[in-house]
Structure formats: structure tokens, C-alpha cells
C-alpha positions as CSV (number, residue, x, y, z in Angstrom):
1,A,22.1,1.7,-11.1
2,E,21.6,4.5,-9.0
3,L,18.7,4.5,-6.5
4,S,17.0,7.3,-5.7
5,P,13.8,6.6,-3.3
6,F,11.2,9.1,-3.4
7,I,8.3,8.5,-0.4
8,V,5.4,9.9,-1.6
9,F,2.5,9.7,1.3
10,I,-1.3,10.4,-0.1
11,A,-4.1,10.7,2.2
12,P,-7.5,10.9,1.9
13,T,-9.8,14.1,1.3
14,D,-10.8,16.4,3.8
15,Q,-13.7,17.9,2.2
16,G,-17.2,17.3,1.7
17,S,-19.2,15.3,4.1
18,Q,-17.5,11.5,5.1
19,T,-19.4,7.7,5.4
20,E,-17.4,6.1,8.5
21,A,-15.3,4.3,6.3
22,L,-13.9,7.7,5.1
23,Q,-13.7,9.0,8.5
24,Q,-11.9,5.9,9.5
25,L,-9.5,6.3,6.8
26,Q,-8.5,9.6,7.7
27,K,-8.0,8.4,11.7
28,D,-5.3,5.1,9.7
29,S,-3.9,7.7,7.8
30,E,-2.8,10.3,10.2
31,A,-2.0,7.4,12.6
32,I,0.7,6.3,9.9
33,R,1.4,10.1,9.0
34,S,2.2,10.9,12.5
35,Q,4.6,7.5,12.5
36,Y,6.6,8.1,9.5
37,A,6.4,11.4,8.2
38,H,10.1,12.1,8.8
39,Y,10.2,9.8,6.1
40,F,8.3,11.6,3.7
41,D,9.5,13.5,0.8
42,L,6.0,14.5,0.1
43,S,2.6,14.6,1.6
44,L,-0.7,15.1,-0.5
45,V,-4.1,15.2,0.2
46,N,-6.7,13.6,-2.3
47,N,-9.0,16.2,-2.7
48,G,-8.9,15.4,-6.5
49,V,-7.5,12.9,-8.9
50,D,-6.6,15.0,-11.5
51,E,-5.1,17.6,-8.7
52,T,-3.5,15.3,-6.9
53,L,-2.1,13.3,-9.9
54,K,-0.8,16.8,-11.6
55,K,1.0,17.5,-7.9
56,L,2.2,13.9,-7.9
57,Q,4.0,14.1,-11.6
58,E,5.0,17.5,-11.3
59,A,7.0,16.3,-8.2
60,F,8.5,13.3,-9.5
61,D,10.0,14.9,-12.6
62,Q,11.1,17.4,-10.1
63,A,12.5,14.7,-8.3
64,C,13.9,14.0,-11.3
65,T,15.9,16.2,-12.0
66,S,17.5,17.2,-8.6
67,P,20.2,15.3,-6.7
68,Q,19.0,13.6,-4.4
69,W,20.1,12.6,-0.9
70,V,20.8,9.2,0.1
71,P,22.4,7.8,3.1
72,V,26.1,6.8,2.3
73,S,25.3,2.9,3.5
74,W,23.1,2.6,1.5
75,V,25.8,3.5,-2.0
76,Y,28.6,1.4,0.4
């Protein structure tokens, strides 16, 4: 089987009033993004579940129909 990784990062919402827990989640998410962003094929902000799922499905559909690049060392 072919391996075609597609890495998606979904960050927490950046809208509205925020609890302390959500602020900490945003801080942690930003740390992850700054460290690993170069690995992400797609980054989304979850400002609404329906909207985020729609964008994720569109990206998945696109990834399934487009050629994907993988390092040659993963193939051989």
C-alpha cells in the first residue's frame, strides 16, 4: 500500500472571550505550531466545528486526488 501522510494541525479558536484553560491551550498550541509547523500540510483554526470539518473534508478530498510528495527514504 502507498503511504501518503497528510498532517493537519487544528488550533483552538481565537475568537470571543476565553477562559484560563483556553488561553493555556492557545499558548500550548502556538508552542507546537512554532516547533513543528514545517511538518504541517494544513493548519486550521477551530472557530466552529462545522466550518472546521468542512475545510478538513475539502483538504482530505484534495489530498486524495493530488500527487503527494514523500521522502525517497520512506519508499525504499
